[in-house]
MARBA-323601 format. One record per residue (C-alpha): x, y, z; chain. Coordinates in pm, 1 decimal, padded with zeros to 6 digits. Example, Ala and Ser with C-alpha at 12.3 -4.5 7.8 and 13.67 -1.06 7.14 Angstrom:
# MARBA-323601
<vexnu><u>01230.0</u><v>-00450.0</v><w>00780.0</w><ch>A</ch></vexnu>
<vexnu><u>01367.0</u><v>-00106.0</v><w>00714.0</w><ch>A</ch></vexnu>
# end
This chain:
# MARBA-323601
<vexnu><u>00650.3</u><v>-00466.6</v><w>00454.0</w><ch>A</ch></vexnu>
<vexnu><u>00534.2</u><v>-00162.3</v><w>00647.8</w><ch>A</ch></vexnu>
<vexnu><u>00751.9</u><v>-00265.8</v><w>00942.8</w><ch>A</ch></vexnu>
<vexnu><u>01051.5</u><v>-00293.2</v><w>00707.0</w><ch>A</ch></vexnu>
<vexnu><u>00981.6</u><v>00050.4</v><w>00558.8</w><ch>A</ch></vexnu>
<vexnu><u>00957.2</u><v>00208.4</v><w>00901.4</w><ch>A</ch></vexnu>
<vexnu><u>01273.1</u><v>00037.2</v><w>01035.1</w><ch>A</ch></vexnu>
<vexnu><u>01582.5</u><v>00241.6</v><w>01108.9</w><ch>A</ch></vexnu>
<vexnu><u>01799.0</u><v>00076.8</v><w>00840.4</w><ch>A</ch></vexnu>
<vexnu><u>01720.0</u><v>00231.6</v><w>00502.7</w><ch>A</ch></vexnu>
<vexnu><u>01834.9</u><v>00065.2</v><w>00182.5</w><ch>A</ch></vexnu>
<vexnu><u>01730.5</u><v>00053.7</v><w>-00181.5</w><ch>A</ch></vexnu>
<vexnu><u>01445.9</u><v>-00184.5</v><w>-00102.0</w><ch>A</ch></vexnu>
<vexnu><u>01238.2</u><v>00093.9</v><w>00055.6</w><ch>A</ch></vexnu>
<vexnu><u>01110.6</u><v>00212.3</v><w>-00283.3</w><ch>A</ch></vexnu>
<vexnu><u>00991.0</u><v>-00132.9</v><w>-00386.4</w><ch>A</ch></vexnu>
<vexnu><u>00851.9</u><v>-00219.0</v><w>-00044.3</w><ch>A</ch></vexnu>
<vexnu><u>00652.1</u><v>00102.5</v><w>-00058.6</w><ch>A</ch></vexnu>
<vexnu><u>00525.5</u><v>00008.4</v><w>-00404.1</w><ch>A</ch></vexnu>
<vexnu><u>00417.6</u><v>-00337.9</v><w>-00288.0</w><ch>A</ch></vexnu>
<vexnu><u>00234.7</u><v>-00198.4</v><w>00014.0</w><ch>A</ch></vexnu>
<vexnu><u>00045.9</u><v>00049.4</v><w>-00207.7</w><ch>A</ch></vexnu>
<vexnu><u>-00023.0</u><v>-00220.8</v><w>-00465.9</w><ch>A</ch></vexnu>
<vexnu><u>-00155.5</u><v>-00456.6</v><w>-00196.5</w><ch>A</ch></vexnu>
<vexnu><u>-00387.8</u><v>-00193.4</v><w>-00052.7</w><ch>A</ch></vexnu>
<vexnu><u>-00498.7</u><v>-00102.8</v><w>-00405.4</w><ch>A</ch></vexnu>
<vexnu><u>-00579.8</u><v>-00468.6</v><w>-00485.1</w><ch>A</ch></vexnu>
<vexnu><u>-00780.7</u><v>-00508.3</v><w>-00165.4</w><ch>A</ch></vexnu>
<vexnu><u>-00976.5</u><v>-00188.8</v><w>-00233.9</w><ch>A</ch></vexnu>
<vexnu><u>-01026.7</u><v>-00289.8</v><w>-00596.2</w><ch>A</ch></vexnu>
<vexnu><u>-01167.0</u><v>-00628.8</v><w>-00501.1</w><ch>A</ch></vexnu>
<vexnu><u>-01453.7</u><v>-00453.3</v><w>-00324.8</w><ch>A</ch></vexnu>
<vexnu><u>-01512.4</u><v>-00179.4</v><w>-00579.7</w><ch>A</ch></vexnu>
<vexnu><u>-01440.9</u><v>-00359.4</v><w>-00907.9</w><ch>A</ch></vexnu>
<vexnu><u>-01808.0</u><v>-00450.9</v><w>-00954.0</w><ch>A</ch></vexnu>
<vexnu><u>-01888.7</u><v>-00083.0</v><w>-00995.5</w><ch>A</ch></vexnu>
<vexnu><u>-01569.3</u><v>00059.5</v><w>-01140.9</w><ch>A</ch></vexnu>
<vexnu><u>-01546.7</u><v>-00158.0</v><w>-01449.8</w><ch>A</ch></vexnu>
<vexnu><u>-01858.2</u><v>00016.4</v><w>-01583.2</w><ch>A</ch></vexnu>
<vexnu><u>-01667.1</u><v>00343.8</v><w>-01613.2</w><ch>A</ch></vexnu>
<vexnu><u>-01510.0</u><v>00408.5</v><w>-01951.3</w><ch>A</ch></vexnu>
<vexnu><u>-01131.2</u><v>00388.8</v><w>-01955.9</w><ch>A</ch></vexnu>
<vexnu><u>-01122.1</u><v>00236.4</v><w>-01606.3</w><ch>A</ch></vexnu>
<vexnu><u>-00858.9</u><v>-00018.1</v><w>-01703.2</w><ch>A</ch></vexnu>
<vexnu><u>-00650.1</u><v>00243.9</v><w>-01884.7</w><ch>A</ch></vexnu>
<vexnu><u>-00663.0</u><v>00464.3</v><w>-01575.5</w><ch>A</ch></vexnu>
<vexnu><u>-00571.3</u><v>00170.2</v><w>-01355.9</w><ch>A</ch></vexnu>
<vexnu><u>-00273.3</u><v>00094.5</v><w>-01579.2</w><ch>A</ch></vexnu>
<vexnu><u>-00159.4</u><v>00457.6</v><w>-01572.7</w><ch>A</ch></vexnu>
<vexnu><u>-00193.0</u><v>00467.9</v><w>-01193.8</w><ch>A</ch></vexnu>
<vexnu><u>00021.5</u><v>00156.2</v><w>-01153.2</w><ch>A</ch></vexnu>
<vexnu><u>00284.7</u><v>00288.4</v><w>-01394.9</w><ch>A</ch></vexnu>
<vexnu><u>00292.8</u><v>00614.1</v><w>-01196.6</w><ch>A</ch></vexnu>
<vexnu><u>00340.4</u><v>00409.3</v><w>-00878.5</w><ch>A</ch></vexnu>
<vexnu><u>00641.0</u><v>00229.8</v><w>-01032.8</w><ch>A</ch></vexnu>
<vexnu><u>00800.2</u><v>00535.8</v><w>-01192.8</w><ch>A</ch></vexnu>
<vexnu><u>01162.0</u><v>00588.4</v><w>-01078.6</w><ch>A</ch></vexnu>
<vexnu><u>01121.7</u><v>00944.5</v><w>-00954.6</w><ch>A</ch></vexnu>
<vexnu><u>01097.8</u><v>01095.9</v><w>-00606.0</w><ch>A</ch></vexnu>
<vexnu><u>00730.0</u><v>01198.2</v><w>-00638.9</w><ch>A</ch></vexnu>
<vexnu><u>00601.0</u><v>00869.3</v><w>-00780.1</w><ch>A</ch></vexnu>
<vexnu><u>00256.7</u><v>00745.8</v><w>-00691.4</w><ch>A</ch></vexnu>
<vexnu><u>00359.3</u><v>00488.2</v><w>-00435.1</w><ch>A</ch></vexnu>
<vexnu><u>00546.5</u><v>00750.8</v><w>-00229.5</w><ch>A</ch></vexnu>
<vexnu><u>00257.5</u><v>00997.5</v><w>-00251.2</w><ch>A</ch></vexnu>
<vexnu><u>-00013.7</u><v>00743.0</v><w>-00163.8</w><ch>A</ch></vexnu>
<vexnu><u>00193.0</u><v>00581.0</v><w>00110.9</w><ch>A</ch></vexnu>
<vexnu><u>00287.2</u><v>00904.0</v><w>00287.6</w><ch>A</ch></vexnu>
<vexnu><u>-00054.2</u><v>01071.5</v><w>00258.5</w><ch>A</ch></vexnu>
<vexnu><u>-00293.9</u><v>00779.0</v><w>00315.5</w><ch>A</ch></vexnu>
<vexnu><u>-00139.9</u><v>00449.8</v><w>00426.3</w><ch>A</ch></vexnu>
<vexnu><u>00130.5</u><v>00565.7</v><w>00670.8</w><ch>A</ch></vexnu>
<vexnu><u>-00098.0</u><v>00789.9</v><w>00883.3</w><ch>A</ch></vexnu>
<vexnu><u>-00352.7</u><v>00507.5</v><w>00906.4</w><ch>A</ch></vexnu>
<vexnu><u>-00081.5</u><v>00257.2</v><w>00998.8</w><ch>A</ch></vexnu>
<vexnu><u>00069.5</u><v>00482.7</v><w>01266.5</w><ch>A</ch></vexnu>
<vexnu><u>-00274.9</u><v>00532.3</v><w>01416.1</w><ch>A</ch></vexnu>
<vexnu><u>-00357.8</u><v>00159.7</v><w>01437.3</w><ch>A</ch></vexnu>
<vexnu><u>-00026.3</u><v>-00030.8</v><w>01447.1</w><ch>A</ch></vexnu>
<vexnu><u>-00040.9</u><v>-00114.6</v><w>01818.7</w><ch>A</ch></vexnu>
<vexnu><u>-00384.6</u><v>-00272.1</v><w>01781.6</w><ch>A</ch></vexnu>
<vexnu><u>-00268.7</u><v>-00478.4</v><w>01483.6</w><ch>A</ch></vexnu>
<vexnu><u>00045.0</u><v>-00591.2</v><w>01670.4</w><ch>A</ch></vexnu>
<vexnu><u>-00163.0</u><v>-00697.6</v><w>01970.6</w><ch>A</ch></vexnu>
<vexnu><u>-00404.6</u><v>-00892.8</v><w>01751.2</w><ch>A</ch></vexnu>
<vexnu><u>-00116.6</u><v>-01063.6</v><w>01568.5</w><ch>A</ch></vexnu>
<vexnu><u>00051.5</u><v>-01162.7</v><w>01894.4</w><ch>A</ch></vexnu>
<vexnu><u>-00278.2</u><v>-01295.1</v><w>02033.9</w><ch>A</ch></vexnu>
<vexnu><u>-00337.0</u><v>-01503.9</v><w>01723.3</w><ch>A</ch></vexnu>
<vexnu><u>00017.7</u><v>-01640.5</v><w>01724.3</w><ch>A</ch></vexnu>
<vexnu><u>-00005.0</u><v>-01732.5</v><w>02094.5</w><ch>A</ch></vexnu>
<vexnu><u>-00335.0</u><v>-01917.4</v><w>02034.0</w><ch>A</ch></vexnu>
<vexnu><u>-00188.3</u><v>-02104.8</v><w>01738.0</w><ch>A</ch></vexnu>
# end
């Protein structure tokens, strides 16, 4: 999905691809921190509000903000390493 977002051809799918990348990263992070976070009051209400903000059809929605401030810089920093690992794994398979 990140490769599709960063490709030169831009279409309407960029908004939803961005949402799914943010949602995937959020689910991975939540799987590690859910043991502690569910103790906080209104955690699930906050989670729901965050996901609604990420899906909101506006230019400053949560998925755009999170993707461009957190995920994209991390991806641009490490994408060559990930590509090399993926090609090594596919050649061994």
